[in-house]
ROVOSE-449325 format. One line per field, with one value per atom (N, C-alpha, C): chain; y, x, z; atom name; residue in one letter. Coordinates in Angstrom, 1 decimal. Atoms other than C-alpha are relative to their C-alpha. Layout:
<kezas>
bami c(A	...) $
north c(Y	...) $
east c(X	...) $
up c(Z	...) $
vexlum c(CA	...) $
fivo c(a	...) $
</kezas>
This chain:
<kezas>
bami c(A	A	A	A	A	A	A	A	A	A	A	A	A	A	A	A	A	A	A	A	A	A	A	A	A	A	A	A	A	A	A	A	A	A	A	A	A	A	A	A	A	A	A	A	A	A	A	A	A	A	A	A	A	A	A	A	A	A	A	A	A	A	A	A	A	A	A	A	A	A	A	A	A	A	A	A	A	A	A	A	A	A	A	A	A	A	A	A	A	A	A	A	A	A	A	A	A	A	A	A	A	A	A	A	A	A	A	A	A	A	A	A	A	A	A	A	A	A	A	A	A	A	A	A	A	A	A	A	A	A	A	A	A	A	A	A	A	A	A	A	A	A	A	A	A	A	A	A	A	A	A	A	A	A	A	A	A	A	A	A	A	A	A	A	A	A	A	A	A	A	A	A	A	A	A	A	A	A	A	A	A	A	A	A	A	A	A	A	A	A	A	A	A	A	A	A	A	A	A	A	A	A	A	A	A	A	A	A	A	A	A	A	A	A	A	A	A	A	A	A	A	A	A	A	A	A	A	A	A	A	A	A	A	A	A	A	A	A	A	A	A	A	A	A	A	A	A	A	A	A	A	A	A	A	A	A	A	A	A	A	A	A	A	A	A	A	A	A	A	A	A	A	A	A	A	A	A	A	A	A	A	A	A	A	A	A	A	A	A	A	A	A	A	A	A	A	A	A	A	A	A	A	A	A	A	A	A	A	A	A	A	A	A	A	A	A	A	A	A	A	A	A	A	A	A	A	A	A	A	A	A	A	A	A	A	A	A	A	A	A	A	A	A	A	A	A	A	A	A	A	A	A	A	A	A	A	A	A	A	A	A	A	A	A	A	A	A	A	A	A	A	A	A	A	A	A	A	A	A	A	A	A	A	A	A	A	A	A	A	A	A	A	A	A	A	A	A	A	A	A	A	A	A	A	A	A	A	A	A	A	A	A	A	A) $
north c(-0.7	115.7	0.9	-0.9	117.4	1.5	-1.4	121.1	0.7	-0.6	122.0	-0.4	0.4	120.0	0.8	-0.8	121.7	1.4	-1.4	125.1	0.2	-0.1	124.5	-0.1	0.2	123.3	1.3	-1.3	126.5	1.1	-1.0	128.7	-0.1	0.2	127.1	0.5	-0.5	127.7	1.5	-1.5	131.3	0.6	-0.7	132.1	-0.1	0.2	130.7	1.1	-1.0	132.9	1.4	-1.4	136.1	0.3	-0.3	135.6	0.6	-0.6	136.7	1.2	-1.3	140.3	-0.2	0.1	139.3	-0.9	0.9	136.7	0.7	-0.5	139.0	0.4	-0.3	140.1	-1.3	1.2	136.4	-0.3	0.2	136.6	0.4	-0.3	136.4	-0.7	0.7	135.5	-1.1	1.1	132.2	-0.6	0.6	130.6	-1.4	1.5	126.8	-0.5	0.5	125.2	-1.5	1.4	121.5	-0.6	0.8	118.9	-1.1	1.0	116.9	-1.0	1.0	113.6	0.1	-0.1	114.2	1.3	-1.4	118.0	0.7	-0.7	118.9	1.0	-1.1	122.0	0.8	-0.8	123.8	1.1	-1.1	127.2	0.5	-0.5	128.3	1.1	-1.1	131.5	0.0	0.0	131.6	1.3	-1.3	134.8	-0.2	0.1	135.5	-0.3	0.2	135.4	-1.4	1.4	131.7	-0.3	0.3	132.0	-0.5	0.4	130.1	-0.2	0.1	130.2	-0.5	0.5	128.5	1.0	-1.0	130.6	-0.7	0.4	130.2	0.9	-0.9	133.2	1.0	-0.9	135.5	0.7	-0.8	137.9	0.3	-0.4	138.9	1.1	-1.1	141.9	1.3	-1.3	145.4	0.1	-0.1	146.4	-1.3	1.3	143.1	0.1	-0.1	144.3	0.4	-0.4	146.0	-1.2	1.2	142.7	-1.0	0.9	140.7	0.5	-0.5	143.0	-0.2	0.3	142.6	-1.4	1.4	138.9	-0.4	0.3	138.8	0.3	-0.4	140.7	-1.0	1.0	138.2	-1.4	1.3	135.2	0.0	-0.1	136.4	-1.0	1.0	134.1	-1.4	1.3	131.1	-0.6	0.5	130.7	-1.2	1.1	127.6	0.5	-0.6	129.3	-1.1	0.8	127.6	0.4	-0.3	127.5	1.4	-1.3	130.6	1.1	-1.0	132.5	0.2	-0.1	131.8	0.8	-0.7	133.0	1.5	-1.4	136.1	0.8	-0.7	136.9	0.4	-0.4	136.8	1.1	-1.1	139.0	1.3	-1.2	141.4	0.6	-0.5	141.7	0.8	-0.8	142.8	1.3	-1.2	145.2	1.0	-0.9	146.7	0.6	-0.6	147.1	0.9	-0.8	148.4	1.1	-1.0	150.5	0.1	0.0	149.4	-1.1	1.0	147.5	-0.7	0.7	144.8	-0.4	0.7	143.5	-1.4	1.4	139.8	-0.2	0.2	140.3	0.7	-0.7	142.3	-0.7	0.7	139.7	-1.5	1.5	136.0	-0.6	0.7	133.7	-1.5	1.5	130.3	-0.6	0.7	127.7	-1.5	1.4	124.3	-0.5	0.5	122.3	-1.3	1.3	119.5	-1.2	1.1	117.4	-0.3	0.2	117.9	0.8	-0.8	118.9	0.3	-0.4	120.2	1.5	-1.4	123.9	0.3	-0.5	125.7	1.4	-1.4	129.2	0.1	-0.1	130.3	0.7	-0.6	131.3	1.4	-1.3	134.8	0.0	0.1	133.7	-0.3	0.4	132.1	1.2	-1.2	135.3	1.0	-1.0	137.4	-0.4	0.5	135.2	0.4	-0.3	135.8	1.5	-1.5	139.6	0.4	-0.3	139.7	-0.3	0.4	137.8	1.0	-1.0	140.3	1.3	-1.3	143.3	-0.1	0.2	141.9	-0.2	0.2	141.0	1.3	-1.3	144.5	1.0) $
east c(1.2	100.8	-0.5	0.4	98.6	0.1	-0.2	99.0	-1.2	1.2	95.4	-0.1	0.0	95.7	1.1	-1.0	99.0	-0.4	0.4	97.6	-1.1	1.0	94.6	0.6	-0.7	96.9	0.7	-0.7	99.0	-0.9	1.0	96.0	-0.7	0.6	94.5	1.0	-1.0	97.8	0.1	-0.1	98.0	-1.1	1.2	94.5	0.1	-0.1	95.2	0.9	-1.0	98.3	-0.6	0.5	96.4	-1.1	1.0	93.9	0.7	-0.7	96.6	0.8	-0.7	97.9	1.5	-1.5	101.5	0.5	-0.4	101.5	-0.2	0.3	100.2	1.2	-1.1	103.6	0.5	-0.4	104.1	-0.9	1.0	101.1	0.6	-0.5	102.4	-0.8	0.6	101.0	1.0	-0.8	102.3	-0.5	0.5	102.2	0.5	-0.4	102.2	-0.2	0.1	102.9	0.2	-0.1	102.4	-0.3	0.2	102.3	-1.0	1.0	99.1	-0.1	0.0	99.0	-1.2	1.2	95.4	-0.2	0.3	95.2	1.2	-1.1	98.7	0.5	-0.5	100.4	-1.1	1.0	98.5	0.7	-0.6	99.2	-1.1	1.0	97.5	0.7	-0.5	97.9	-0.8	0.6	97.3	0.2	-0.2	96.7	-0.1	0.0	97.1	-1.4	1.4	93.3	-0.4	0.4	93.2	-0.7	0.6	91.8	1.1	-0.9	93.4	-0.8	0.6	92.6	0.9	-0.8	93.8	0.1	-0.2	95.3	0.7	-0.9	96.8	1.2	-1.1	99.0	-0.4	0.3	99.3	1.2	-1.1	101.5	-0.3	0.1	102.2	1.0	-0.9	103.8	-0.3	0.2	104.4	-0.5	0.6	102.3	-0.7	0.7	100.5	-1.1	1.2	97.3	0.3	-0.4	99.0	0.6	-0.6	100.9	-1.1	1.1	97.7	-0.8	0.8	95.9	0.8	-0.8	98.8	-0.1	0.1	98.7	-1.4	1.3	94.9	-0.2	0.1	95.1	0.7	-0.7	97.7	-0.7	0.6	95.7	-1.5	1.5	92.2	-0.6	0.6	91.7	0.5	-0.4	93.1	1.0	-1.0	96.2	0.8	-0.9	98.4	1.4	-1.3	101.8	1.1	-1.2	105.0	0.9	-1.0	107.9	0.5	-0.6	109.5	-1.0	1.0	106.2	-0.3	0.3	105.6	1.1	-1.1	109.0	0.0	0.0	108.8	-1.2	1.2	105.3	0.3	-0.4	106.6	0.9	-0.9	109.5	-0.6	0.7	107.3	-0.9	0.9	104.9	0.8	-0.9	107.8	0.4	-0.5	109.1	-1.2	1.1	105.6	-0.4	0.4	104.7	1.0	-1.1	108.1	0.5	-0.3	108.4	1.5	-1.5	112.0	0.4	-0.5	114.0	1.2	-1.0	116.1	1.2	-1.2	119.6	-0.1	0.1	120.1	0.5	-0.6	122.1	-0.8	0.9	119.3	-1.2	1.1	116.7	0.3	-0.1	116.3	-1.3	1.2	113.9	0.1	0.1	112.9	-1.0	0.9	111.2	-0.1	0.3	109.6	-0.7	0.6	108.8	-0.7	0.7	106.3	0.9	-0.9	108.9	1.1	-1.0	111.4	-0.4	0.6	109.5	1.0	-1.0	112.6	0.2	-0.1	112.8	1.5	-1.3	115.8	0.0	-0.1	117.0	0.7	-0.6	117.8	1.3	-1.3	121.4	-0.1	0.0	122.3	-0.1	0.0	122.8	-1.5	1.4	119.3	-1.0	0.8	117.7	0.3	-0.3	119.6	-0.6	0.7	118.2	-1.5	1.4	114.7	-0.2	0.1	115.3	0.1	-0.2	116.6	-1.3	1.2	113.5	-1.1	1.1	111.2	0.2	-0.3	113.0	-0.3	0.2	112.8	-1.5	1.5	109.1	-0.7	0.7	108.2	0.5) $
up c(-0.5	95.6	-1.2	1.1	92.9	0.4	-0.2	92.5	0.7	-0.6	93.5	1.5	-1.4	96.8	0.7	-0.6	97.6	0.2	-0.1	96.8	1.1	-1.1	99.1	1.3	-1.3	101.9	0.4	-0.2	101.5	0.4	-0.3	101.4	1.4	-1.3	104.5	1.1	-1.0	106.4	0.0	0.1	105.2	0.7	-0.6	106.3	1.5	-1.4	109.8	0.6	-0.5	110.2	0.0	0.1	109.2	1.1	-1.1	112.1	1.2	-1.2	114.6	-0.5	0.4	114.3	-0.1	0.0	115.2	-1.1	1.1	112.3	-1.3	1.3	109.6	-0.9	0.9	108.3	-0.8	0.7	107.3	-1.1	1.1	105.0	-1.3	1.4	101.4	-1.0	1.2	98.0	-0.4	0.4	96.8	-1.3	1.3	93.3	0.0	0.0	93.0	-1.5	1.3	89.7	0.1	0.0	89.1	-1.3	1.2	86.4	0.3	-0.3	86.6	-1.2	1.1	84.6	-0.9	0.7	83.6	-0.7	0.5	83.2	-0.5	0.5	82.3	1.0	-0.9	83.7	0.7	-0.7	86.4	0.8	-0.8	88.1	0.9	-1.0	91.3	0.7	-0.8	93.2	1.3	-1.4	97.0	0.6	-0.6	98.8	1.5	-1.5	102.6	0.6	-0.5	103.1	-0.1	0.1	102.2	-1.3	1.3	98.7	-0.9	1.0	95.9	-1.3	1.3	92.2	-1.0	1.1	89.1	-1.1	1.1	86.3	-1.2	1.1	82.9	0.0	-0.2	83.6	1.1	-1.0	86.6	0.5	-0.5	88.5	1.5	-1.4	92.1	0.3	-0.4	93.7	-0.6	0.5	92.6	-1.4	1.3	89.6	-0.5	0.3	89.8	-1.0	0.8	88.3	-1.5	1.4	85.3	-0.8	0.6	84.6	-0.4	0.2	84.9	-1.2	1.1	82.5	-1.3	1.2	80.0	-0.4	0.3	80.3	-0.5	0.5	79.9	-1.4	1.5	76.6	-0.9	0.9	75.3	0.0	-0.1	76.5	-0.3	0.1	75.7	-1.0	1.0	72.7	0.3	-0.4	74.6	-0.9	0.9	72.5	0.6	-0.4	72.6	-0.3	0.2	73.1	-0.1	0.0	72.1	1.2	-1.1	74.6	-0.2	0.2	73.0	0.2	-0.2	72.9	1.4	-1.4	76.5	0.7	-0.6	77.6	-0.4	0.5	75.4	0.5	-0.6	76.7	1.4	-1.4	80.3	0.0	0.0	79.5	-0.5	0.5	77.5	1.0	-1.1	80.4	1.0	-0.9	82.7	-0.7	0.7	80.1	-0.1	0.2	79.5	1.4	-1.3	83.2	0.6	-0.6	84.3	-1.0	1.0	81.1	-0.1	0.0	80.7	-1.0	0.9	78.1	0.8	-0.9	79.9	-0.9	0.6	79.2	0.6	-0.4	79.6	1.4	-1.4	82.8	1.1	-1.0	84.5	0.4	-0.4	84.7	0.1	-0.1	85.7	-0.5	0.5	83.9	0.4	-0.3	85.4	-0.8	0.9	83.3	0.5	-0.1	83.7	-1.2	1.2	80.6	0.3	-0.2	80.3	-0.4	0.4	78.5	1.0	-1.0	81.3	1.2	-1.1	84.5	1.1	-1.0	86.3	-0.1	0.0	87.3	-0.3	0.3	85.8	-0.4	0.3	85.3	-1.3	1.4	81.7	0.2	0.0	81.0	-0.6	0.5	80.1	-1.6	1.4	76.5	-0.5	0.4	76.3	0.2	-0.2	77.8	-1.1	1.1	75.2	-1.3	1.2	72.4	0.0	-0.1	73.7	-0.1	0.1	74.1	-1.5	1.4	70.5	-0.8	0.8	69.2	0.3	-0.3	71.1	-0.7	0.6	69.7	-1.6	1.5	66.1	-0.3	0.2	66.5	0.1	-0.2	67.7	-1.0) $
vexlum c(N	CA	C	N	CA	C	N	CA	C	N	CA	C	N	CA	C	N	CA	C	N	CA	C	N	CA	C	N	CA	C	N	CA	C	N	CA	C	N	CA	C	N	CA	C	N	CA	C	N	CA	C	N	CA	C	N	CA	C	N	CA	C	N	CA	C	N	CA	C	N	CA	C	N	CA	C	N	CA	C	N	CA	C	N	CA	C	N	CA	C	N	CA	C	N	CA	C	N	CA	C	N	CA	C	N	CA	C	N	CA	C	N	CA	C	N	CA	C	N	CA	C	N	CA	C	N	CA	C	N	CA	C	N	CA	C	N	CA	C	N	CA	C	N	CA	C	N	CA	C	N	CA	C	N	CA	C	N	CA	C	N	CA	C	N	CA	C	N	CA	C	N	CA	C	N	CA	C	N	CA	C	N	CA	C	N	CA	C	N	CA	C	N	CA	C	N	CA	C	N	CA	C	N	CA	C	N	CA	C	N	CA	C	N	CA	C	N	CA	C	N	CA	C	N	CA	C	N	CA	C	N	CA	C	N	CA	C	N	CA	C	N	CA	C	N	CA	C	N	CA	C	N	CA	C	N	CA	C	N	CA	C	N	CA	C	N	CA	C	N	CA	C	N	CA	C	N	CA	C	N	CA	C	N	CA	C	N	CA	C	N	CA	C	N	CA	C	N	CA	C	N	CA	C	N	CA	C	N	CA	C	N	CA	C	N	CA	C	N	CA	C	N	CA	C	N	CA	C	N	CA	C	N	CA	C	N	CA	C	N	CA	C	N	CA	C	N	CA	C	N	CA	C	N	CA	C	N	CA	C	N	CA	C	N	CA	C	N	CA	C	N	CA	C	N	CA	C	N	CA	C	N	CA	C	N	CA	C	N	CA	C	N	CA	C	N	CA	C	N	CA	C	N	CA	C	N	CA	C	N	CA	C	N	CA	C	N	CA	C	N	CA	C	N	CA	C	N	CA	C	N	CA	C	N	CA	C	N	CA	C	N	CA	C	N	CA	C	N	CA	C	N	CA	C	N	CA	C	N	CA	C	N	CA	C	N	CA	C	N	CA	C	N	CA	C	N	CA	C	N	CA	C) $
fivo c(m	m	m	p	p	p	a	a	a	d	d	d	v	v	v	l	l	l	a	a	a	k	k	k	w	w	w	i	i	i	a	a	a	d	d	d	k	k	k	s	s	s	q	q	q	v	v	v	y	y	y	t	t	t	q	q	q	h	h	h	a	a	a	y	y	y	m	m	m	r	r	r	p	p	p	l	l	l	g	g	g	v	v	v	a	a	a	a	a	a	m	m	m	v	v	v	l	l	l	g	g	g	m	m	m	d	d	d	e	e	e	e	e	e	n	n	n	g	g	g	p	p	p	q	q	q	l	l	l	f	f	f	k	k	k	c	c	c	d	d	d	p	p	p	a	a	a	g	g	g	h	h	h	f	f	f	f	f	f	g	g	g	h	h	h	k	k	k	a	a	a	t	t	t	s	s	s	a	a	a	g	g	g	l	l	l	k	k	k	e	e	e	q	q	q	e	e	e	a	a	a	i	i	i	n	n	n	f	f	f	l	l	l	e	e	e	k	k	k	k	k	k	m	m	m	k	k	k	n	n	n	d	d	d	p	p	p	a	a	a	f	f	f	s	s	s	y	y	y	e	e	e	e	e	e	t	t	t	v	v	v	q	q	q	t	t	t	a	a	a	i	i	i	s	s	s	a	a	a	l	l	l	q	q	q	s	s	s	v	v	v	l	l	l	q	q	q	e	e	e	d	d	d	f	f	f	k	k	k	a	a	a	t	t	t	e	e	e	i	i	i	e	e	e	v	v	v	g	g	g	v	v	v	v	v	v	r	r	r	k	k	k	e	e	e	n	n	n	p	p	p	v	v	v	f	f	f	r	r	r	v	v	v	l	l	l	s	s	s	t	t	t	e	e	e	e	e	e	i	i	i	d	d	d	e	e	e	q	q	q	l	l	l	t	t	t	a	a	a	i	i	i	s	s	s	e	e	e	r	r	r	d	d	d) $
</kezas>
């Protein structure tokens, strides 16, 4: 099922639940990532009101707007990020918004690559390599 169709379905279901007061606590933001054969990777964010939008990068939760602002600045010239740049930008966004330097054991990073479209969590060693690259870059 294409990511946009799935995102619309989730958004429709979310909106129905928010019509009933007793169901509102179940309203959550959801992010749907899909690999489309024609359009490549796609990211959609669904909110409890039933809206869904496509994004190149987004955030949800505590300090969501600050993270989105950080990502918009990084993505403003529509860059084509490499895998490493993408992971480092995501980690940098967390560090910037939370104003904290992480250790590799303090965060989890999940990735899906176009070449291997299977979700996986980076190992502590892989995260440590990315954190080192970020600190050397800055």
